[in-house]
PALOZA-461971 format. One line per 5 residues: number of its first residue (from 1); their letters; for each residue x, y, z of C-alpha. Coordinates in Angstrom, 1 decimal. Last residue first. Layout:
// residues N
NUM) A) X Y Z  ...
END
This chain:
// residues 812
812) XXXXX) 179.1 129.0 -47.0  180.5 132.4 -46.1  178.0 134.1 -48.4  175.1 132.1 -46.8  176.2 133.4 -43.4
807) XXXXX) 176.3 136.9 -44.6  172.7 136.6 -45.9  171.5 135.2 -42.6  173.1 138.0 -40.7  171.4 140.6 -43.0
802) XXXXX) 168.0 139.0 -42.4  168.4 139.1 -38.6  169.4 142.8 -38.7  166.4 143.6 -40.8  164.1 141.7 -38.4
797) XXXXX) 165.5 143.6 -35.5  164.8 146.8 -37.3  161.3 145.8 -38.0  160.7 144.9 -34.4  162.0 148.2 -33.2
792) XXXXX) 159.8 150.0 -35.7  156.8 148.0 -34.5  157.5 149.1 -30.9  157.9 152.8 -31.6  154.3 153.5 -32.5
787) XXXXX) 152.9 154.1 -29.0  149.2 154.7 -29.0  148.2 157.8 -27.1  146.2 157.5 -23.8  142.9 159.3 -23.8
782) XXXXX) 142.5 162.5 -21.9  139.7 162.1 -19.3  136.5 163.9 -20.3  135.2 167.4 -19.8  131.4 167.5 -20.1
777) XXXXX) 130.9 168.9 -16.6  133.1 171.8 -17.6  135.8 172.5 -15.1  135.4 175.7 -13.1  137.6 174.4 -10.2
772) XXXXX) 134.7 174.5 -7.8  132.4 172.8 -10.3  134.9 170.1 -11.0  135.2 169.4 -7.3  131.5 169.2 -7.0
767) XXXXX) 131.4 166.6 -9.8  134.2 164.7 -8.1  132.2 164.5 -4.8  129.1 163.4 -6.7  131.1 160.6 -8.4
762) XXXXX) 132.5 159.5 -5.0  129.0 159.2 -3.5  127.8 157.1 -6.4  130.8 154.8 -6.1  130.2 154.4 -2.3
757) XXXXX) 126.7 153.0 -3.0  125.1 151.6 0.2  127.1 154.0 2.4  127.9 152.7 5.8  126.4 154.6 8.8
752) XXXXX) 128.4 156.4 11.5  126.7 159.7 11.7  129.4 161.3 9.6  128.7 158.8 6.8  125.0 159.5 6.7
747) XXXXX) 125.7 163.3 7.0  127.9 163.1 3.9  125.3 161.1 2.0  122.6 163.6 2.9  124.7 166.6 1.8
742) XXXXX) 125.4 164.8 -1.5  121.7 164.2 -2.0  120.9 167.9 -1.4  123.7 169.0 -3.8  122.4 166.7 -6.5
737) XXXXX) 118.9 168.0 -6.0  120.2 171.6 -6.3  122.1 170.7 -9.4  119.0 169.1 -10.9  116.9 172.3 -10.4
732) XXXXX) 113.3 171.3 -10.0  112.8 173.3 -6.8  113.8 176.5 -8.5  113.8 179.7 -6.4  112.3 178.3 -3.2
727) XXXXX) 114.7 175.4 -3.4  117.7 177.7 -3.9  116.7 179.8 -0.9  116.3 176.6 1.3  119.7 175.4 0.1
722) XXXXX) 121.3 178.7 1.2  119.7 178.4 4.7  120.9 174.8 5.0  124.4 175.7 4.0  124.4 178.7 6.4
717) XXXXX) 123.6 176.6 9.5  120.9 177.9 11.8  118.2 175.5 10.6  120.4 172.5 11.5  118.8 169.5 9.7
712) XXXXX) 117.7 166.2 11.0  117.5 163.4 8.4  115.5 160.4 9.8  116.4 156.8 9.2  114.1 154.0 10.2
707) XXXXX) 116.0 151.7 12.5  117.3 148.5 11.1  115.8 145.4 12.8  113.5 144.5 9.9  116.4 144.6 7.4
702) XXXXX) 118.4 142.0 9.4  116.9 138.9 7.7  118.2 139.8 4.3  121.6 140.7 5.6  122.2 137.2 7.0
697) XXXXX) 125.0 137.1 9.6  127.1 134.0 9.9  130.5 135.7 10.4  129.1 138.7 12.2  130.6 142.0 10.9
692) XXXXX) 127.2 143.2 9.6  125.7 142.9 13.1  128.4 145.0 14.6  128.2 147.6 11.9  124.4 147.9 12.3
687) XXXXX) 124.9 148.2 16.1  127.2 151.2 15.5  124.6 153.0 13.3  121.9 152.4 15.9  119.5 149.5 15.6
682) XXXXX) 115.8 150.2 16.0  113.8 151.0 19.2  114.1 154.8 19.2  114.1 155.3 15.4  117.4 156.2 13.8
677) XXXXX) 119.3 159.5 13.4  121.0 161.0 10.3  122.8 164.3 10.9  122.7 167.8 9.4  124.5 171.2 8.9
672) XXXXX) 127.1 170.6 11.7  128.0 173.5 14.1  125.2 173.4 16.7  123.1 170.3 16.3  120.8 168.5 18.9
667) XXXXX) 117.5 170.3 18.3  117.1 169.2 14.7  114.4 170.3 12.2  113.1 167.2 10.5  113.4 165.2 7.3
662) XXXXX) 111.5 161.9 7.4  111.6 158.2 6.7  114.6 158.2 4.4  114.5 155.1 2.2  117.2 156.3 -0.2
657) XXXXX) 114.8 156.4 -3.2  112.6 158.9 -1.5  115.5 161.3 -0.9  114.1 164.1 -3.2  110.6 163.7 -1.7
652) XXXXX) 112.0 164.2 1.8  114.1 167.2 0.7  111.0 168.9 -0.8  109.0 168.4 2.5  111.9 169.5 4.7
647) XXXXX) 112.5 172.6 2.5  108.9 173.7 2.4  108.5 173.4 6.2  111.6 175.3 6.9  109.9 178.5 8.3
642) XXXXX) 107.2 176.5 10.0  109.6 174.2 11.8  111.8 177.2 12.7  108.8 179.0 14.3  107.9 176.0 16.3
637) XXXXX) 111.4 175.4 17.5  112.1 178.9 18.6  111.9 178.4 22.4  114.3 175.5 22.3  114.2 172.9 25.1
632) XXXXX) 116.1 169.7 24.6  114.3 166.4 24.2  116.1 163.5 22.6  113.5 161.0 21.4  115.0 159.9 18.1
627) XXXXX) 118.3 158.2 18.2  122.0 159.3 18.3  121.5 160.7 21.8  120.7 157.3 23.1  118.3 158.0 26.0
622) XXXXX) 118.3 155.9 29.2  115.3 156.3 31.6  115.7 157.5 35.2  113.5 155.9 37.8  116.6 154.7 39.7
617) XXXXX) 117.9 153.1 36.6  116.1 152.5 33.3  116.1 150.4 30.1  119.0 148.2 30.9  118.2 145.3 28.6
612) XXXXX) 118.7 146.8 25.1  121.4 148.9 26.7  123.6 145.9 27.3  123.4 144.6 23.8  124.9 147.9 22.5
607) XXXXX) 127.3 147.9 25.4  128.7 144.5 24.2  130.5 146.2 21.4  132.5 148.2 24.0  132.8 152.0 23.4
602) XXXXX) 130.0 153.4 25.6  130.5 157.1 26.3  128.1 158.5 28.9  126.9 162.1 28.2  127.1 165.0 30.6
597) XXXXX) 125.1 168.1 29.7  126.9 171.5 29.6  124.4 173.3 27.2  127.2 173.5 24.5  128.2 169.9 25.2
592) XXXXX) 124.6 168.8 24.6  124.3 170.9 21.5  127.4 169.4 19.9  127.1 165.8 21.2  125.3 164.3 18.1
587) XXXXX) 128.0 165.8 15.9  130.4 163.2 17.1  133.9 164.4 17.9  134.0 163.0 21.5  132.6 159.8 20.0
582) XXXXX) 135.5 159.2 17.7  138.1 159.8 20.5  136.2 157.4 22.8  136.3 154.6 20.4  134.0 152.3 18.3
577) XXXXX) 130.7 153.9 19.2  127.8 154.2 21.5  126.1 157.3 23.0  124.6 158.0 26.4  122.2 160.4 28.1
572) XXXXX) 120.4 159.6 31.3  117.0 161.1 31.1  115.0 163.7 33.1  117.4 166.7 33.0  115.9 169.9 34.4
567) XXXXX) 117.7 169.6 37.7  121.0 169.0 35.9  122.6 165.6 36.5  125.8 165.4 38.7  124.4 163.1 41.3
562) XXXXX) 122.9 161.0 38.5  126.4 160.4 37.0  127.8 159.5 40.4  125.1 156.9 40.9  125.6 155.5 37.4
557) XXXXX) 129.3 155.0 38.2  132.2 156.9 36.7  135.6 155.8 35.4  138.3 158.3 34.9  139.4 159.8 31.6
552) XXXXX) 138.5 163.4 32.4  135.0 162.3 33.7  133.1 165.1 32.0  132.3 163.6 28.5  131.8 160.3 30.2
547) XXXXX) 133.8 157.2 30.9  132.2 154.0 32.2  131.6 151.8 35.3  128.8 149.5 36.1  128.7 148.0 39.7
542) XXXXX) 125.4 149.7 40.5  123.9 148.1 37.4  124.7 144.7 38.8  122.5 145.3 41.8  119.7 146.5 39.5
537) XXXXX) 120.0 143.5 37.2  120.0 140.9 40.1  116.7 139.2 39.1  117.1 139.9 35.4  120.3 137.9 35.2
532) XXXXX) 121.4 137.4 31.6  121.9 140.9 30.1  122.9 142.6 33.4  125.3 139.7 34.0  126.9 140.1 30.6
527) XXXXX) 127.6 143.7 31.6  129.2 142.5 34.9  131.3 140.0 33.0  132.5 142.7 30.6  133.9 144.6 33.5
522) XXXXX) 136.2 141.7 34.5  139.7 142.8 33.9  139.4 146.5 33.3  136.7 146.7 35.9  138.8 144.9 38.5
517) XXXXX) 141.7 147.3 37.9  139.4 150.3 38.2  138.1 148.7 41.4  141.6 148.4 42.8  142.6 152.0 42.1
512) XXXXX) 143.5 152.8 45.6  143.3 149.7 47.8  147.0 150.0 48.7  146.3 153.4 50.1  144.2 151.9 52.9
507) XXXXX) 147.2 152.4 55.2  146.2 156.0 55.5  147.2 159.2 53.8  145.2 158.5 50.7  142.2 157.5 52.7
502) XXXXX) 142.1 160.9 54.5  142.4 162.8 51.2  139.6 160.7 49.7  137.3 161.4 52.7  138.0 165.1 52.3
497) XXXXX) 137.3 165.0 48.5  133.9 163.2 49.0  133.0 161.8 45.7  134.3 158.3 46.5  135.4 155.7 43.9
492) XXXXX) 139.1 156.7 43.8  139.4 155.9 47.5  138.6 152.2 46.8  136.9 150.7 49.8  133.4 151.2 48.3
487) XXXXX) 134.4 149.5 45.0  135.8 146.4 46.7  132.7 146.3 48.9  130.5 146.2 45.8  132.5 143.3 44.4
482) XXXXX) 132.2 141.4 47.7  128.5 142.2 47.9  128.0 140.8 44.4  129.7 137.6 45.3  127.7 137.3 48.5
477) XXXXX) 124.4 137.7 46.7  125.4 135.3 44.0  126.6 132.7 46.5  123.3 133.0 48.4  121.2 132.4 45.3
472) XXXXX) 123.4 129.5 44.2  123.1 127.8 47.7  119.4 128.2 47.6  119.1 126.7 44.1  121.4 123.9 45.0
467) XXXXX) 119.3 122.9 48.0  116.6 121.4 45.7  118.8 118.7 44.4  118.7 118.3 40.6  122.4 118.6 40.1
462) XXXXX) 123.0 116.1 42.9  120.9 113.5 41.0  123.1 113.9 38.0  126.3 113.7 40.1  125.2 110.4 41.5
457) XXXXX) 124.2 110.0 45.1  126.0 108.9 48.2  127.0 112.2 49.6  123.7 114.1 50.1  123.7 118.0 50.2
452) XXXXX) 123.0 119.6 53.5  126.5 119.8 55.1  127.9 121.8 52.1  131.4 122.9 51.5  131.8 125.5 48.7
447) XXXXX) 135.0 126.4 47.1  136.8 129.4 45.5  137.7 131.2 42.3  135.5 133.8 40.6  135.8 134.2 36.8
442) XXXXX) 132.7 132.1 36.3  130.5 135.0 37.5  128.9 135.6 34.1  128.1 131.9 33.8  125.8 131.8 36.8
437) XXXXX) 127.3 130.2 40.0  126.7 126.8 41.8  125.2 124.9 38.8  128.4 124.6 36.9  129.9 121.7 38.9
432) XXXXX) 133.2 121.1 37.2  135.4 121.1 40.3  133.7 118.0 41.7  132.9 116.1 44.8  135.6 116.7 47.4
427) XXXXX) 134.6 115.3 50.8  134.7 117.8 53.7  131.0 117.2 54.4  130.1 117.7 50.7  132.7 119.6 48.8
422) XXXXX) 132.2 121.5 45.6  135.2 123.3 44.0  134.4 126.6 42.2  136.2 127.7 39.0  133.3 126.7 36.7
417) XXXXX) 133.5 126.2 32.9  130.8 125.2 30.6  131.7 126.2 27.1  129.5 127.3 24.1  128.2 130.6 25.5
412) XXXXX) 131.5 132.2 26.3  133.3 130.7 23.3  136.3 132.9 24.2  135.4 135.3 27.0  137.5 133.9 29.8
407) XXXXX) 140.2 132.4 27.5  143.3 134.1 28.9  142.0 134.0 32.5  141.3 137.4 34.0  143.9 138.8 36.3
402) XXXXX) 144.1 139.5 40.1  141.6 136.8 40.8  138.4 137.7 42.8  138.2 135.0 45.5  135.2 133.2 47.2
397) XXXXX) 135.4 131.1 50.3  132.3 129.0 51.3  130.7 127.2 54.2  127.3 125.5 53.9  124.0 125.1 55.7
392) XXXXX) 120.7 125.0 53.9  117.6 125.4 56.0  119.4 128.0 58.1  123.0 128.9 58.2  125.5 130.2 55.6
387) XXXXX) 129.1 130.5 56.8  131.3 133.1 55.2  134.7 133.9 53.6  134.7 136.6 50.9  137.8 137.5 49.0
382) XXXXX) 139.3 140.5 47.3  141.8 141.5 44.6  143.7 138.3 44.8  147.5 138.8 45.3  149.9 138.9 42.4
377) XXXXX) 153.3 137.4 43.2  152.8 134.6 40.8  152.0 131.1 42.1  148.7 130.6 40.3  147.4 127.1 40.8
372) XXXXX) 144.1 128.7 41.6  143.5 126.8 44.8  147.1 126.9 46.0  147.5 130.5 45.1  144.2 131.3 46.8
367) XXXXX) 145.2 129.5 50.0  148.5 131.3 50.1  146.7 134.7 49.8  144.1 133.7 52.4  146.9 132.6 54.8
362) XXXXX) 148.7 136.0 54.3  145.5 137.9 55.0  145.2 136.1 58.4  142.6 133.5 59.3  141.2 133.5 62.9
357) XXXXX) 138.5 136.1 62.3  137.2 134.1 59.3  136.5 131.2 61.7  138.0 128.0 60.5  136.4 125.3 58.4
352) XXXXX) 137.0 127.3 55.2  140.7 127.4 55.9  141.3 123.7 56.1  143.5 122.9 59.1  147.2 123.1 58.5
347) XXXXX) 149.1 119.9 59.2  150.9 119.8 56.0  154.4 118.2 56.3  153.7 114.9 58.1  156.9 113.1 58.8
342) XXXXX) 157.3 109.4 57.9  160.2 107.7 59.7  163.9 107.2 59.3  166.5 106.6 61.9  170.0 108.0 62.4
337) XXXXX) 171.7 107.0 65.7  173.4 109.1 68.3  175.2 107.3 71.1  174.7 107.0 74.9  176.8 104.5 76.9
332) XXXXX) 176.0 101.4 78.9  177.6 99.3 81.7  175.7 96.2 82.9  174.5 96.4 86.6  176.5 94.6 89.3
327) XXXXX) 178.9 97.5 89.7  175.9 99.7 90.6  175.1 97.3 93.6  178.7 97.6 94.8  178.6 101.4 94.6
322) XXXXX) 175.5 101.4 96.6  177.2 99.4 99.3  180.3 101.6 99.3  178.0 104.6 99.7  176.4 103.0 102.8
317) XXXXX) 179.8 102.1 104.4  180.8 105.7 104.5  182.8 107.8 102.1  185.8 109.5 103.9  188.4 108.2 101.5
312) XXXXX) 186.7 110.2 98.7  185.9 108.8 95.4  187.5 110.4 92.4  190.2 107.8 92.0  187.7 104.9 92.2
307) XXXXX) 185.3 106.5 89.7  188.0 107.1 87.2  189.3 103.6 87.6  185.8 102.2 87.1  185.2 104.3 84.0
302) XXXXX) 188.4 103.2 82.5  187.5 99.6 83.2  184.1 100.0 81.5  185.7 101.7 78.5  188.0 98.8 78.0
297) XXXXX) 185.0 96.4 78.4  183.0 98.1 75.6  179.8 99.9 76.7  176.3 98.4 76.0  174.0 100.8 74.0
292) XXXXX) 171.7 103.6 75.2  170.2 105.5 72.3  170.0 109.2 71.3  167.9 109.9 68.2  168.8 111.5 64.9
287) XXXXX) 166.0 111.8 62.4  165.8 111.1 58.7  162.7 111.9 56.8  160.5 109.8 54.5  158.2 112.8 53.8
282) XXXXX) 154.4 112.6 54.2  151.8 114.8 52.6  148.4 114.2 54.2  145.4 115.0 51.9  143.5 118.3 51.5
277) XXXXX) 146.4 120.3 50.0  146.6 123.6 51.8  150.3 123.7 52.5  151.2 122.8 49.0  153.2 125.7 47.6
272) XXXXX) 155.3 127.2 50.4  155.2 124.5 53.0  155.7 121.8 50.4  158.7 123.7 49.0  160.3 124.3 52.4
267) XXXXX) 159.9 120.6 53.4  161.6 119.6 50.1  164.5 122.0 50.7  164.9 120.7 54.3  165.0 117.1 53.0
262) XXXXX) 167.8 117.9 50.6  167.7 115.7 47.5  166.1 118.6 45.6  169.4 120.5 45.9  171.0 118.0 43.5
257) XXXXX) 169.3 119.5 40.5  172.6 120.4 38.7  173.4 116.7 38.3  170.1 116.0 36.8  167.5 114.1 38.8
252) XXXXX) 166.2 110.7 38.0  162.6 111.5 38.9  160.4 108.5 40.0  156.7 109.0 39.9  154.5 106.5 41.8
247) XXXXX) 150.8 106.1 41.0  147.8 104.5 42.7  146.6 101.1 43.5  148.1 97.9 45.0  151.5 99.3 44.3
242) XXXXX) 153.1 95.9 43.5  156.8 96.1 44.0  158.8 96.8 40.8  159.9 94.0 38.5  156.9 92.8 36.6
237) XXXXX) 155.6 96.2 35.4  153.9 95.9 32.0  155.5 98.2 29.5  155.1 101.7 28.2  157.7 103.7 26.3
232) XXXXX) 158.3 107.4 25.5  159.7 109.3 22.6  160.8 112.8 21.6  164.0 112.7 23.6  162.5 113.5 26.9
227) XXXXX) 164.2 110.5 28.5  160.9 108.7 28.9  159.2 106.0 31.0  155.7 104.8 31.6  155.5 101.6 33.7
222) XXXXX) 152.4 99.5 34.0  150.5 97.7 36.8  147.6 95.7 35.4  144.1 97.1 34.6  140.7 97.9 36.1
217) XXXXX) 141.8 98.9 39.6  144.4 101.2 38.2  148.1 100.7 38.9  150.8 103.2 37.9  154.6 103.5 37.7
212) XXXXX) 155.7 106.7 36.1  159.5 106.7 35.4  161.3 109.9 34.4  164.8 110.5 32.9  166.5 113.8 32.5
207) XXXXX) 165.0 115.4 35.6  165.0 119.0 37.0  163.1 121.1 34.6  161.9 117.9 33.0  159.4 117.4 35.8
202) XXXXX) 157.6 120.5 34.5  155.9 118.1 32.1  153.4 117.1 34.7  152.0 120.6 34.9  150.2 120.3 31.6
197) XXXXX) 146.6 121.2 32.6  146.8 124.8 31.5  146.4 126.4 34.9  149.3 124.3 36.2  151.8 125.9 33.8
192) XXXXX) 151.0 129.4 35.1  154.3 129.8 37.1  156.3 129.5 33.9  155.6 133.1 32.9  157.5 133.7 29.7
187) XXXXX) 154.9 136.3 28.6  154.6 135.9 24.8  156.4 132.6 24.1  155.2 131.1 27.4  151.6 132.0 26.6
182) XXXXX) 151.9 130.3 23.1  153.3 127.2 24.7  150.5 127.3 27.3  147.8 127.4 24.7  149.4 124.6 22.8
177) XXXXX) 149.4 122.3 25.8  146.0 123.5 27.2  144.1 121.5 24.7  145.3 118.3 26.4  147.9 116.2 24.7
172) XXXXX) 147.0 113.0 23.0  150.2 111.2 22.3  152.1 111.6 25.5  151.3 111.7 29.2  147.6 111.7 29.4
167) XXXXX) 146.8 109.6 26.4  149.5 106.9 26.7  149.3 106.6 30.5  145.5 106.5 30.3  145.7 103.7 27.8
162) XXXXX) 147.9 101.6 30.0  145.5 102.3 32.9  146.1 105.1 35.4  145.8 105.3 39.2  142.7 106.3 41.2
157) XXXXX) 144.8 107.7 44.1  147.2 106.0 46.4  149.9 108.6 45.8  153.6 108.4 45.4  156.4 110.9 44.8
152) XXXXX) 159.9 109.6 44.3  163.2 111.6 44.0  166.2 109.7 42.6  169.8 110.8 42.8  171.1 107.2 43.1
147) XXXXX) 173.0 107.9 46.3  170.6 110.5 47.6  167.5 108.3 47.3  164.5 110.4 48.1  160.9 109.7 49.3
142) XXXXX) 157.7 111.7 49.1  154.4 110.2 50.1  150.9 111.5 49.3  147.9 110.2 51.3  144.6 108.4 51.0
137) XXXXX) 145.0 105.4 53.3  142.6 102.7 52.1  145.3 101.1 50.0  147.2 100.4 53.2  144.8 97.6 54.2
132) XXXXX) 141.9 96.9 51.9  140.5 98.0 48.6  139.5 101.6 47.9  137.3 100.6 45.0  135.2 98.4 47.3
127) XXXXX) 133.5 101.4 48.8  131.4 101.9 45.7  129.0 104.9 45.7  131.1 107.3 47.9  134.3 105.4 46.9
122) XXXXX) 134.2 106.9 43.4  134.6 110.4 45.0  137.5 109.2 47.2  139.2 107.7 44.1  138.8 111.0 42.2
117) XXXXX) 140.0 113.2 45.1  143.1 111.0 45.4  143.9 111.5 41.8  143.5 115.3 42.1  145.8 115.3 45.1
112) XXXXX) 148.4 113.4 43.2  148.2 116.0 40.3  148.6 118.8 42.8  151.6 117.1 44.4  153.2 116.7 41.0
107) XXXXX) 152.6 120.3 40.1  154.0 121.7 43.4  157.1 119.5 43.0  157.8 120.8 39.5  157.3 124.4 40.7
102) XXXXX) 160.8 124.5 42.3  162.4 125.1 38.9  162.2 128.9 39.5  165.5 130.0 37.9  164.2 129.6 34.4
97) XXXXX) 167.0 128.9 31.9  165.0 126.6 29.8  166.4 123.9 27.5  164.5 121.1 29.0  161.3 123.1 29.6
92) XXXXX) 161.1 124.7 26.2  161.9 121.4 24.5  159.3 119.7 26.6  156.6 122.1 25.4  157.5 121.7 21.8
87) XXXXX) 157.5 117.9 22.2  154.1 118.1 23.8  152.8 120.2 20.9  154.1 117.7 18.4  152.6 114.6 20.1
82) XXXXX) 155.2 112.4 21.7  156.2 109.2 19.8  155.5 105.8 21.2  157.6 102.7 22.1  156.2 99.4 23.6
77) XXXXX) 158.7 98.2 26.2  160.8 95.0 25.8  164.0 97.0 25.2  163.5 99.0 28.4  164.2 102.7 28.0
72) XXXXX) 167.5 103.8 29.5  168.2 105.7 32.8  169.5 102.4 34.3  169.6 103.2 38.0  166.1 102.7 39.1
67) XXXXX) 165.5 99.7 36.9  168.5 97.9 38.2  167.6 98.6 41.8  164.1 97.3 41.2  165.4 94.1 39.6
62) XXXXX) 167.7 93.5 42.6  164.9 94.2 45.1  162.6 91.9 43.3  165.2 89.1 43.3  166.0 89.6 47.0
57) XXXXX) 162.4 89.3 48.2  160.1 92.2 48.8  158.4 92.9 52.1  154.7 92.8 52.9  153.9 94.8 55.9
52) XXXXX) 155.5 94.5 59.4  156.2 98.2 59.4  153.6 100.5 57.7  153.6 101.0 54.0  155.0 104.1 52.3
47) XXXXX) 156.6 102.2 49.5  155.7 98.6 50.3  158.0 97.3 53.0  161.5 98.7 52.9  163.9 96.8 50.7
42) XXXXX) 165.7 94.0 52.5  169.4 94.4 52.4  171.0 93.0 49.2  171.0 89.3 48.7  174.1 88.3 46.9
37) XXXXX) 173.4 86.9 43.5  175.8 84.0 42.6  178.9 84.8 40.6  181.0 85.5 43.7  179.7 82.4 45.3
32) XXXXX) 181.0 80.2 42.5  184.4 81.8 42.8  184.5 81.2 46.5  183.4 77.6 46.1  186.1 77.0 43.6
27) XXXXX) 188.7 78.5 45.9  187.5 76.4 48.8  187.5 73.3 46.6  191.1 74.1 45.4  192.2 74.6 49.0
22) XXXXX) 190.6 71.3 50.0  192.6 69.6 47.2  195.8 71.4 48.2  195.3 70.1 51.8  194.6 66.5 51.0
17) XXXXX) 197.8 65.6 49.2  200.2 67.0 51.9  198.0 65.6 54.6  198.3 62.1 53.2  202.1 62.5 53.0
12) XXXXX) 202.2 63.5 56.6  200.2 60.5 57.7  202.5 58.2 55.7  205.5 59.7 57.5  203.9 59.2 60.9
7) XXXXX) 203.1 55.5 60.1  206.8 54.9 59.1  208.2 56.6 62.2  206.1 55.0 64.9  208.0 51.6 65.1
2) XX) 211.4 53.3 64.6  210.8 54.9 67.9
END
């Protein structure tokens, strides 16, 4: 026994020394392991990629997680300042109290769709721009991270270079930025942000930090980031997973924007706003599935006991055999497991590819809002959905917007703007194709999808394609038919009182007043069409609306006017001026009103240009009642001309210095002594004012367009009769000549002309006032008396100053 004691003791001592040492090694290893990076779970293959694609390593995953959770600009990034207008816009959005913050997703999806359209268009002539593998999938993907409160939207569109990121998202704002800010300050309608090209900034309604990761084929991958604090940063992306091509926007949501981490909420918004986007929109959605898994041993025993107790003693040998076979199979149970997969949110077929009979009014309204980026509650006034067949085949949908764009008529002839999207065989080509509609119909929204136009040609070659003329011709006809139908369906437009009563009691009541609304918004476009489009001038003339002396404030068409014309009336009477109230008091209407003639009142400056092109309608000529050529029957005209022949001849010579062409007996006056009319093809008084107000007008070059002025006198007026008697008595009387000139100047002003010498007119008025007050013509203005008090005050002050000086000397 003693033989084994000493070795055993030595063995124990060795163990005692070895165990602490191993413990220290284990502890050291543990500490070292705690400092080493721990591989997080593998990040999913390229964002939106299919399984078995390229996956990131642990270092990339770690750096990506850090970048997604920091909410601070990277120190190595290049810093920039936002442009002033962008900062103003962002301040409005960040500090806004708008309840409808949902629009941010709509704007981001719309921008993603535009980027996809661009790359698909480029691929028509160069297929290599699409790349390979997943890059060829043109889609939009939405993914959320509830833990980090990050919402990501990615597209495989054209992407942005570093310079694109700087220009498009910061320093060089689009012209729409300031326009939208002004619109916001006046109307406060945030829904219009997409129409001004600044929809991206709506992200700051819900996010306080935004990252834009983008890869363009011609540049490296870059990250744009901003906390909306007046600055942004751009840096080369070396930590996120390569996108291949396209853009990913990461929104670090505010605490109060947590609702946008709800999948149901995102699905609802896509369905509401982006249902008709032409590219697949996929959401990384969770899904619960039932799955068979092996059961635990304890559960298996419980199941066996339960099955044994419930079995009947009368079971036969066959059932026992089946039971024995079941016992040989492994026991399983059903559990619910959460999985993730891409879910398609917009599976609606393009509206224009469907039959018009299959599309509901609600679908047309939704499609218009998506197309126009106008998500207000206003519905389009009308739409036309048609398929054109024949030599040139195409499908089209046209809409009349509920309101005119804010800049519709600004720089009308200097800008090229079309609201039609052109597709060729379902491939988007351009939304800036101005050859599809004439300029005066640019207010229409819609799209055209042609099967005839070639795909793989440049835009310049496409513009020269012969089929475009045919498409344009058919589009114009359909557009005008749509507007005409809008008028025909409006109960206010019919003359039949019974028909109007029926319509007002029917469901068509919502169409009441629609054409008047259209005219107030787009009437000027119809007038411009009459000026520019000679081919469709008669069709457009049918769409004209105006007020008349008998319309009681309602709009009237030319057809309605003609239906009310007197049987003896050969011409359509009209007059132009600055306002309806001014025209209704015009002396040119006195005789016409007395004889119950209806006169059209044109109060828009463009009407003067319009009537230079619209010479007749339905074989009826237009007659401006303020110009020569008005024919009204008067049985005593010849007698009156002879009776006043001496006066008219004398008056014409008296006004020779005023460039008066002639003095005639008038057939248009009733209560006014005289008026000044112009020649039939010269400018009217209102047109002269319009031309004088032009910024770059040259008065010297306008003289030849001024109409020759003719003084028409009312032979029945007592002033004219008295003047004739004075002229017969003493034609050289200077006071009579002065009176005649004063009457002419007054008529000139009342007829709408500007006086060439207002001072001379004023002096004549004052002379007449003197005469009426029995004041001598030689009386002068009393001269102002000289005030002599000032020198006395100065002298007194000087005396006081002198006395003070003497007193000072005495004291010294």
